[in-house]
N, C-alpha and C positions, 0 to 999 in steps of 0.2 A: 425786373423789380415790380412788385405788386403795387396796386393803386387803390386808395380809399377816397371816397367822396364823403365829407362831413357836412351834414345838413342841419339847419336849425333856424329858429325865428330870427328875423333880421330887421327889415324895414320898420315894423311896428315898434321895435324896441329902441330905435335910434331917435329918441326925443328926450327932452329934459325930464318929463314926468315919469319916465320908466328907468331913469339912470341906475338905481340900485339893482333892479332886475337885469338890466343890460350888462352891468359889471359882472354879475354872477354868471350869466350865460357866456360872456366873453372869457371869463376865467375857465369855465368848463371846456369850451371849444379850444382854447389855447393848451389846456392840459391834454386833450385828445390829440391835437396836432403834435405836441411834444412826444406823446406815447408812440404814435405811428412813425414819427421821424426816428425815434430811438430804436425801432425794429426795422429800419431801412425801407419803409414804405414811402411811395410817392403820395403826397397829400394834396387833394383838390378841395377847395373851400371858397364859397362866395364871399364870406366875411373878409378873408385876407385878400382875395382878388380885388374886392371893392374897398379895400383899405378901411375896414370897420365903419363904413358909412361916409367916408370922406370923398369917395369917388364912385358914387352909384352909377351903374350902367342903366340903359333904357330897357324896358321890358322886351323889346324885340331882340336885344343883345343878350341879356342874361338868361332868358328862357331857353334859347337855343344852346348857349354855353352849358347851362346846368344839365339840360337833357343829354347832350352829347357826352359830357363828363360822367354823368351817372351811368349811362348805358355802356360806357367803355370801362368803367371801374370794376375791380375785382370784388369790392365790398363797399357798401354804403352804411354809414353810421348816422342815425338821425335822432334829434331831440325834437319831438313834435310840438312842444310848447304848451303852456297853460297860462293864458288862454291859447287855444289852438292856433297855430300858424297856418293859414291857408296855403302859402307857398311850400312850406315843408311837407304838408300833407300831399300836395301834388307830387313832390319829389319822392315821397314814400310810395305813392301809387306807381310812379314810373319804375322804381326799383323792383317792387314786388311783381308788377305785371310783366316785366322783362326777365324775371328770374335771377336778378342780381342778388347775391346774399346780402341780407339786411339785418343790422343790429339796431334795435330801437331802444333808446335810453329813456326810462321813465323815472322822473324824480318822485320819491316817496311823498305822500300827502298831497299830491296834485291830482287833478281830475283829467282823465283821458277817455276818448271815445271807445266804446265797446269794440268797434271794428279794428282799432289799433291793437287791442288785446287779442283779437281773433285772427290777426294776420298769419301767425304761425300755422294755422290750419290750411292755408292756401298757398304758402310759399316758403322759401328758405329764409325764415325770419326767426331771430332770437330776441326775446324781450329781456332787458337787463335793468333791474331797479337800482337806484342809487340815492344817496342822501349826501348833499354837499359835493364831494368829489366822486368820480367814477373810479372804482377799484380796478387796477390793472389786471388782477387775477380774474375778475369777472369778464373783462374784455378778452383775455386769453382763452377762457373757457368757451365763450360764445363764438369766438373765431374758430376754435378747434371743432366745435359742433357743426358749424356751417361750412367751413372750408375743407374739412376732411372728406365730405361727401361731394365736393365740387368736381364735376366731370372735366372741367377745364384744367384741373391739377394745380390750382393756385397754391 
């Protein structure tokens, strides 16, 4: 069974002031989890592991867990965040530096670092734009692009 790690902003969004944005992000992540479950992939995700903020782990716990799960995954799907999530950007760096295929989901009309846009020049990275919901067709296309060239045969 193939494994995907889904990364996205977390701690900064778990407060009362960001509730609408947190709900939107949670819906997007839940849709991604449902998509990968529907195609029989094992899904790893800090949001669900830490019960959407009800059971936060300590940095020395979640850092090692995230790193190990990312570097053992067959694919990483990341939502960098706007404003940018420092933790998600570190996770994107781990995936790209270790050669893990990476789909970066960029919400239309949001601002992202030029380096995020440039990552396909240095790694197996597909950028997928979306508005509201991520289209399954776009995910399938990005997966085909990245995983067909995978020497591990995922």
